[in-house]
N, C-alpha and C positions, 0 to 999 in steps of 0.2 A: 510653449515648451520651456522658454527661458525662465518662466516663473517657478518651475518645478523645484529647483534648488532652494529658492526663497521659501516656499511652503514647507519643504523638508526642514530647513533651518528653524522656521517659526514653530513647527510641531515639536522639534527637539527642545527649543527654548521653553515652550509651555510645559513640556514634560518635566524639565529640570526645575522650573519654578514651582510646579505642583508638588514635586518630591521634596523640595526645600520647605515648602509650606507645611507639608505633612510632618516632616522631621521636626520642624519648629513647634508644631502643635503637640507632638508627643513629649515635649519637654516644657510645656507651658505651666504645669502645676507641680507643687511639691507640698510635702507635709512638714510643717514648721512647729517646733516645740514651743509651747506656751508656758506660763507660770501657774497654770491651773492644775490642781492635783486632787486626787481622791485617795483616802487611806482608810482601810478597814482593819480593826484589831481582831485577831483570831484567838480562839481558845487554844489550850496547849495540845489538843488532839487533832487540830486541823492544820494541814500543810497549806502553804501559799501557792501551791499549784493544784489546779482542779480541772477535770475534763468537762465539767459543766459550769458555765458562767453565763449569766443572762441578765438582761434589763427587763423589768416588768412594770408597767403603769396600770394601776387598777381603775375601775370605773369611776372612782371618786377623784382621780387625778394624782393619787399618791404614787411616788416612784420608788422602786426597790432595785437593789443589786442583789441577785440571787446566786448562791454557789452551793455546790455539793461537797461535803467532806467525804473524800473517797480514797480508799486504798484496798488492794486485793486482800489484805490481811484483816481488814475491818469486819466487825460483826454487827454493824449497825448501818442504818440509812439515815443520814442527816442532811437537811437542806437549811441553809442559813439565809434569812431575809434581812438585808441591811437597808435602813432608811437612807436613800441617796443624798438627801439634803444634810442631815446631821452626821452621816457616815457611822452611825451607831447601829448596833444590832437591834432590830425591831422585834423579831421573834424567830424561832426555828421550828421546823416540823420534823418528826422522826417516825416515819411509817414502820410498823412492826415487821420483823422478818418472818416470825413463826406465829402459830396460833390461828384462831378463827378469823382474825383480822390481819393476818400476815400477808405481805406482798412478796416475800422472798428478797433476795439481793437485787437491788435496782441500780441502774446507772443512767442518769439523765432524766429530763422532765420537759414537758411542754405545758405551759400554764395558759389555759384559756380564760379562766376566772377562778374565784375562790371555791367554787363548787365543782370545778373540772380541772384537776391537775393530772396530767397523763404521764405516768411513770413507765419507763421501759425496763423490762427485766434484763438482768445481766446475762442470764444463761438460756432463757427460753424466748421463742418468738411470741411474746405476750406483752400487752399494754394494760396497765391497771389504772383505772380512773378513781381518784380519791378526792375528798374535799379537804379544806384547810385543817379540819380536825382529824385528818388521817383515817376517816372511815372509808372503807372500800365501797364504791358505788357500782362498779362492774369490772369484769376482766374480759379482754378481747384477745383471743388467740389468732395469730395470722400465719400459722405454719403453712397454710395452703390457700391459694386464691380460689375463687369460685370455679375457674376453669381447670383446676387441678395443678396449676403451676406451684412448684415448691418454693417457699420463701424462707429466709433465714433471719435470725434475730439480729437486730441492730439497734443502737441506742440514739436517743436525742441528745446530742452533745453541743458544745459551744457553737460550732460552725456547721452543725448538721441538725438544725432545728426542724421540727415538724411545721407544716404549713396547712392551715385550715382554709378551704375555699368552699363556701356554702356549708354543706354538712359532710364534705369529703376531707378526710385527714390524709395528707400526703406524708408517707413514711418512707423508710429505707429497707432495703434487703441487701446485706453485704453480698457482693457479687461472686459467691462461690459457684453459683449456677447461672451466671450471666445477668439476670435482671437486677437493676440497681434501685428501683423505686416502685412503690405500690400505693394504692389508696384503700382506705377503709371508710365506708359510709357509716357515720355514727348512728344513723337511725335504723337502716336495714341490716347493717353489719356485712354488706357485700364487700368482698375483697377483690381488687383487680390488680394484677401485675401490669405495670405500664410498659409499653413497647419500646423501651430503650435499654440496650444491653451494654455491658462493659466493653468499651471500645478497644480496638486493636491499635497498636502503635509499635514502632521498632523496639523489639525486646519484650513485648507484652506476654510472650509465652513463658517468660521466667516466672516461676511460682514462689520463689523465696521461701522454701519449705521451712526454714528455720525461724523466720520472723512473721510470715504471713501478711506482709504489708502491700502486696500487689493490688489489693482492692481499696487502698486508702483514697478517699475523695471527700469533697465537701459540695454543698449545694446551696444556692441562694435563689430567692424569688423576689423579683422587682415589681410585683403587682400584675404583671402580664406574662412573664416568661420565667422558666427555671434555667439556671446556668450552673453547669457542673464543672468542677476542676479536679483532675486526677494528678497525683504527685509526680508521675513519671511522663507526663504528656504536656508539651508546651502549649497545646491548644486547649481551649475550653469548648463546651458543648451547650448550645442554646436550644432548649426544648419549649414548644408551646405547652399549654396547660394539659392537653390530651397526650402529649409526648408522641404524637404521630408525625411530627415534623421536627427534625433535628438538624441544626446547622453548626458546623465546626468553624471556630474562629481562632486564628493564631494570636496568642498573647504571650509574647516572648520577652524575657527580661534582658536588659542590656548587659547584665552581669553574668549571664549563663550562655555559653556557647552551645552546649547540649547537656541533657540530663545524663547522669551516670547511674546505671543500674548496678547494684551489688551482684557479686557472683552468686549463682543459684544455690550452691551447696556450701560455700565457705563464707557467707556473709557474716559480718560481726557488727556489734553495736556501733563501733566507731565509724563504720561506713555510712551510717545514717546521720552522723554528725559532720562528716567531711564531704560527702558526695553532693554534687549539684542536683537539685530537684526543686519542685514547686510545692507550695503549701496550700493553705485554705483560701477560699474565695468568700468575700463578705460584701453584702450590699448595704450601702448607706442611704436610707430613704430620705434623710434630711437634706442631703446635698446631691442626691441622685447620681451617685458614682459607685463603682465597684472598686474594691481593694483586693489585689491578689498577692499573696506572700510568695517570695522567691528566695531560695537558699543557694547562694553562690558556693562554688567549691572552696573549701577552707582546709587549713591544717590545724589540728588540735595539739596543744602543748602537752608535754609529758605530765602525767599525774592528774589530768582532768578526767573525772569519771564520766564515761560516755553515756551511760543510761540516765544519769542525773542531768546531763547537758541536754539530752533529747527532751526530757520533761520541761526544762526551762527555756526551750525554744532555740537551741543551738547557739553557736558563737556569734553569728551575724546573720542578717537577712535584709531584704529590701521589700518595699511595698510598691507594686505597680498600681497606678491610678488610671481607671478607665471610665469613660462616660457611659451613658445608658446603652449606647450602640456598640460598646466594647472597643471604641477607639482609644488608643493610649494617649493620656493627657500628661503623664509624667511618671517618674519613679524615684523613690527616696531610699537611700542606703543608710542603714543604722549602724552605730558604732559597736565594736566588739564587746561581748559580755556585759551588756547594759540593760537590754529589754527582753521580755519574754514574748515571742511572736505568737505563742499559742493562747495568750490571754489578752484579748482586745475587747473593748466595749464601744459600740456605736451608740452615742447618746445625742440628744437634740443639739447640744452646743459644740460637739466635736468628736473626734476619734480619740479614745483614751487607750494608751498602750501601757501594759504592766511593766514597771521597772523593778519588780521584785525578782531579780535574777541572782542566783546564788553566788555568782562571781562579780556582781556589782559591789564596789566598795561600800555603798550605802545600804547593803542588804540587811534586812531584819526579818528573821523567820517568824516573828509574831505579827507582822503587818503584811497585808496585801495592798500594794499601792500602785497608782496609775498616774501618768502624766498626759495631759491633753495635747494633742497635735491638731493644728488647724490646717485646713486645705487652703492654700494661698497661691494666687497667680504670681508667677515670676515677674510679670510686668508691674504688679502692684507694689513689689518690693524695691523697684528701681528708684 
């Protein structure tokens, strides 16, 4: 019996040591700015913010940085392919909007190969497959799954890329009616709504009627599992390929006490610049880590245009670094008005973050530029 206090003390000591070890591990890595850059010259009709930015390596090993020139007022579809090595424009494709070979207005693309570029319609639940010469090869409507489930149009964007597993293309359905993902079999055209619905969290009943952002989320695939990140939820959701097993994992930023939902009826653009929330989740297959964007609560100075600031990735942000099991390895906070958190490129040699922020003193609206950040152990820097 006299040993009982000793064992209690030992258990407490082991618990404290384990907690300290976990806390130390959660700060073991950081993103460190390097001197490596990329810079792409834009034409006079292309903004240096784009909803679709992608890295593509073709079957011959040629590497491209691909972006879409997009604005709601535009009357054209243009995708620019830049040679990654020379940083020069290699070519562009411009699918027609109208006519016998017209695809309508499109937003986003998934590039399987030069004979299979899958464009997502801006207004319709439709995917158009074209080749490099912009010839339409097929159109796939996914308004309704085979079991009658209604699906809604959603685009393949920078951090909402399609995933091809076998012949099943994993797409999105904006969660106006719960389901967030679906599959299309490219041979049979069978469409299945996957059994994962928009999750509940404190305040999720708010519908933000004015801005419609309650469904904002991103998805990453690590080769075995899908991971979802919703902007007003500190947790992420891990799904197996079939989506019949979902695991909720807390991924909290050290710079956010709790997310701040705008008022349901009086939300203004500035709320989405100042309120604390989470952003996109990106998987880095070269270093086998996840990056999750977090936006701490901030105050915006007078005269700053809120809508423009949203486009350019807000005032500041942090990137949470996670291992493949979603354990936190570290978190890096970035300086004010310097980088665009909405434009990142995961490349074989590192994570490239866009520094074309309109309030950056070095801003040039004719250039889309990036700086490489390296994933570095804090212990290696000592």
